[in-house]
C-alpha positions in Angstrom: 101.3 100.8 66.8 100.5 103.1 63.9 102.2 104.1 60.7 104.8 106.8 60.2 104.6 110.5 60.5 103.2 110.8 57.0 100.0 108.9 58.0 99.7 111.0 61.3 97.9 113.8 59.3 95.6 111.2 57.7 95.0 109.6 61.0 94.1 112.9 62.6 91.7 113.8 59.7 90.1 110.4 59.4 89.8 109.8 63.1 88.4 113.3 63.8 90.4 113.0 67.0 93.7 114.8 67.6 96.4 112.4 68.9 98.2 115.3 70.7 95.0 116.3 72.5 94.1 112.8 73.4 97.4 111.4 74.7 99.0 112.5 77.9 102.6 112.8 76.6 105.7 111.5 78.4 109.2 112.9 78.0 109.8 110.4 75.1 106.9 112.0 73.2 108.4 115.5 73.3 110.7 114.8 70.4 107.7 115.2 68.1 107.3 119.0 67.8 103.6 118.6 66.7 102.8 116.7 69.9 102.6 119.3 72.7 102.7 117.8 76.2 99.3 117.3 77.8 99.8 117.0 81.6 96.2 117.0 82.9 96.3 113.6 84.6 99.8 114.3 86.0 98.8 117.7 87.3 95.7 116.4 89.1 97.6 113.4 90.5 100.3 115.8 91.7 97.7 117.9 93.4 96.2 114.9 95.1 99.6 113.7 96.3 100.4 117.2 97.6 97.0 117.5 99.4 97.4 114.0 101.0 100.9 114.9 102.1 99.9 118.2 103.6 97.0 116.5 105.3 99.2 113.8 106.8 101.8 116.4 108.0 99.0 118.5 109.5 97.5 115.5 111.4 100.9 114.4 112.7 101.5 117.8 114.1 98.0 118.3 115.4 97.2 114.8 116.8 100.8 113.6 117.3 99.9 110.3 115.6 98.1 108.9 112.6 94.6 107.5 112.8 92.6 105.2 110.6 91.4 108.0 108.3 95.1 109.0 107.7 96.1 105.4 106.8 93.2 105.2 104.4 94.3 108.4 102.7 97.9 107.0 102.4 96.5 103.8 100.9 94.3 105.8 98.5 97.3 107.9 97.4 99.4 104.8 96.7 96.6 103.2 94.7 96.2 106.4 92.8 99.9 106.5 91.8 99.8 102.9 90.7 96.6 103.5 88.7 98.2 106.5 87.0 101.1 104.4 85.8 98.6 102.0 84.2 96.9 104.9 82.4 100.3 106.0 81.0 100.9 102.5 79.8 97.5 102.2 78.2 97.3 105.6 76.5 98.2 104.5 73.0 95.7 101.6 73.1 93.1 104.0 74.5 93.7 106.3 71.6 93.4 103.4 69.1 90.1 102.2 70.6 88.7 105.8 70.6 89.6 106.1 66.9 88.0 102.7 66.1 84.9 103.7 68.1 84.4 106.7 65.8 84.6 104.5 62.7 85.7 100.8 62.6 87.0 101.4 59.1 89.8 103.5 60.7 91.5 100.1 61.4 93.3 100.7 58.1 95.2 103.6 59.8 97.0 101.3 62.2 99.6 98.6 61.6 98.7 94.9 61.8 100.9 94.5 64.9 99.1 97.5 66.5 95.7 96.0 65.9 96.8 92.6 67.1 98.0 94.2 70.4 94.6 95.6 71.2 93.4 92.6 73.2 96.3 93.4 75.6 94.4 96.5 76.7 91.9 94.5 78.7 94.6 93.2 81.1 95.9 96.7 81.7 92.4 98.1 82.0 91.5 95.5 84.6 94.7 96.3 86.5 93.8 100.0 86.4 90.3 99.3 87.7 91.7 97.0 90.5 93.7 100.0 91.8 91.5 102.9 91.0 88.4 101.7 92.7 90.2 101.0 96.0 91.6 104.6 95.8 88.1 106.0 95.5 86.7 103.7 98.1 89.5 104.4 100.6 88.8 108.1 100.4 85.1 107.5 101.0 86.0 105.3 104.0 88.3 108.0 105.3 85.4 110.4 105.3 83.3 107.8 107.0 86.0 107.3 109.7 85.9 111.0 110.4 82.1 111.0 110.5 82.2 108.2 113.0 84.0 110.4 115.5 81.4 113.1 115.0 78.2 110.9 115.2 79.0 107.9 117.4 77.5 109.6 120.5 74.7 111.6 118.8 71.9 109.1 118.2 71.4 105.4 117.7 69.6 106.0 114.4 72.5 107.9 113.0 74.9 105.1 114.0 72.7 102.6 112.2 72.6 104.9 109.1 76.4 105.2 109.3 76.8 101.4 109.3 74.3 101.1 106.4 76.5 103.5 104.4 79.7 101.6 105.3 78.1 98.3 104.1 76.8 99.9 100.9 80.2 101.5 100.2 82.0 98.2 100.7 79.5 96.3 98.5 79.8 98.9 95.7 83.6 98.6 95.9 83.4 94.8 95.5 80.9 95.2 92.6 83.0 97.7 90.8 86.2 95.6 91.2 84.6 92.4 90.0 82.2 93.7 87.4 84.7 94.1 84.6 86.6 90.9 85.4 83.3 88.9 85.3 82.0 90.6 82.2 85.2 90.6 80.1 87.5 88.2 81.7 91.1 89.0 82.8 93.2 89.0 79.6 91.3 88.1 76.5 88.5 90.4 75.2 86.5 90.5 72.1 87.4 93.0 69.3 84.2 94.6 68.0 
């Protein structure tokens, strides 16, 4: 999507953005010695999967079964893993858009085919949002399921407040899922 190694130095200088610092490298990127692996997203995803696994194991041993809050955490973890795969797929496009956001004249640093592939980012970004927002919302709903057990017999006002929060959470999830699809469409976006 961008020129050879000779232009990498020019790209880094003109873009004022280090490719190695921006990209989360995969095993295929390790062949370039100047590109040290950045594993921040992978590390946090691994910690989240580990925490969810420990939580599920603990609840199975403690309760003897899984409840709705556990199934919501399992669903959130699956959505998180899928969303992470989309981030890895989009990372070069994301770098290109970040470089272009700094200065649109930086388009000269990329190949024509790389620039023509940028509208494809919108589809992958929409897929990322379709899986990342349910992950966030499922964790929120998991907490609400736990709170239901704690508050259901305390007071009627608290139960009404709980239902209000559930409705607001679901509405915010729907808004966040649909907002980008409505504003930008599914596959074709405008290049600025």
